[in-house]
C-alpha positions in Angstrom: 86.6 51.2 106.5 84.2 48.3 106.2 80.7 48.0 107.3 79.2 44.6 108.5 75.8 43.6 110.0 75.6 41.0 112.6 72.8 39.1 114.1 72.6 38.0 117.6 69.7 35.5 118.8 67.1 37.0 121.2 66.1 33.9 122.6 69.2 33.6 124.5 68.5 37.0 126.1 64.7 36.4 126.7 65.4 33.0 128.4 67.7 34.8 130.8 65.2 37.5 131.5 66.7 40.4 129.7 63.9 42.9 128.9 63.8 42.8 125.1 61.4 45.5 124.9 63.9 47.8 126.4 66.0 47.3 123.0 63.0 48.3 121.1 62.2 51.5 123.3 65.5 53.0 124.2 67.1 55.2 121.7 70.4 55.4 123.4 71.1 52.2 125.1 74.8 51.8 126.7 75.9 48.6 128.1 77.7 49.4 131.3 78.4 45.9 132.9 77.4 42.4 132.5 78.3 39.3 134.4 76.6 36.0 135.4 74.7 37.7 138.1 73.2 40.5 136.0 73.6 43.6 134.0 73.8 47.5 134.1 72.7 49.8 131.3 72.2 53.3 130.9 69.8 54.9 128.5 68.5 58.5 127.6 64.8 59.3 127.9 62.7 62.2 127.2 62.3 64.1 130.7 58.4 64.0 130.0 58.5 60.4 129.7 60.9 59.5 132.6 58.2 58.8 135.3 56.4 56.3 132.9 59.4 54.8 131.8 60.6 54.2 135.4 57.1 52.9 136.4 57.0 50.4 133.5 60.5 48.8 134.0 60.4 48.7 137.8 57.6 46.3 137.5 59.6 44.0 135.0 60.8 40.8 137.0 64.4 41.2 136.2 65.0 44.9 136.8 66.0 45.6 140.3 66.8 49.3 140.0 66.0 52.4 137.8 67.4 55.8 138.9 68.2 59.0 137.3 72.1 59.5 136.7 72.4 63.0 135.3 70.3 66.1 135.3 68.4 67.0 132.2 70.7 67.9 129.3 70.4 70.4 126.6 68.1 68.2 124.3 65.7 67.6 127.2 66.9 64.0 127.8 67.6 62.4 131.2 70.2 59.8 131.6 68.8 56.7 133.7 70.7 53.8 135.1 69.0 50.3 134.8 70.2 47.4 136.9 68.8 43.9 136.5 69.4 40.4 137.2 69.4 37.4 135.3 66.4 34.8 135.8 67.9 31.6 136.8 66.5 29.1 134.3 68.5 26.5 132.6 71.9 25.2 133.2 74.9 27.4 133.9 76.3 27.3 130.4 73.0 28.7 129.1 72.7 31.4 131.6 76.3 32.4 130.9 75.3 33.0 127.1 73.4 36.3 127.8 76.3 38.0 129.6 78.4 36.9 126.9 76.1 38.6 124.1 76.2 41.7 126.2 79.6 41.8 126.9 80.1 41.4 123.1 77.8 44.2 122.3 79.5 46.4 124.9 82.9 45.8 123.4 81.8 46.4 119.8 79.6 49.5 120.8 82.4 52.1 119.8 81.9 50.5 116.2 78.0 50.8 116.0 77.3 52.8 112.8 73.7 52.9 114.2 71.8 51.5 117.3 71.0 48.0 117.8 67.6 47.1 116.4 65.3 44.0 116.9 64.5 42.5 113.4 62.5 39.3 113.9 63.9 37.0 116.5 67.5 38.8 116.2 69.2 41.6 117.5 70.7 43.3 114.5 73.9 45.5 115.0 75.6 47.3 112.1 79.3 47.9 113.0 82.0 49.9 111.1 85.6 50.0 111.2 88.8 48.9 109.7 89.2 45.4 108.5 91.7 44.4 111.3 89.2 45.7 114.0 86.3 43.9 112.7 88.3 40.7 112.2 89.6 40.9 115.9 86.0 41.6 117.0 84.8 38.4 115.3 87.8 36.5 116.7 86.7 37.7 120.3 83.2 36.5 119.6 84.4 33.0 118.3 86.7 32.7 121.5 84.0 33.5 123.8 81.7 31.2 121.9 79.1 33.9 121.5 76.4 32.9 119.3 76.2 35.3 116.2 75.6 35.2 112.5 76.7 37.7 109.8 73.7 39.0 107.9 73.9 38.2 104.2 73.7 41.3 101.9 70.6 40.0 100.3 68.8 39.8 103.5 69.7 43.5 104.0 68.7 44.3 100.4 65.3 42.7 100.7 64.6 44.8 103.6 65.9 48.1 101.9 63.8 47.1 98.8 60.7 46.6 101.0 61.3 50.0 102.6 61.9 51.6 99.1 58.5 49.9 98.0 56.6 51.4 101.0 57.9 54.8 100.3 56.7 54.9 96.6 
């Protein structure tokens, strides 16, 4: 098994109207569908926070619908369906980059070793899998011309060292 950390640029998503704060707030975000018109996601939210969550995101310009999918599970979480549209800024090729990034995340979701996290101006994803699976995934990113960058080990070590210094 091999582990790899990949960074995707957030400016591509933000320019298209994707709610970046959703990546920071939602603990369990699943990418259901993305195309050049919009996106569909599901996420789990504590039952006590569902009303506030829905109220906040329904006011967001790009979000068109937030609704409950399933009843409360045994952990006290509810699954919400979030549907949105891309804000039409820029030319078609720029607008097409955001769905490509989300599609790429969706395809690599089964390989995530932890939830995606926002680090600076990047969306950082840690994936784990066999060498051949990871190579195929990166080849798909290249074929689709998805902007990504493999994080260098020293970038990750610096962050870990910083956290380690804070803990001591």
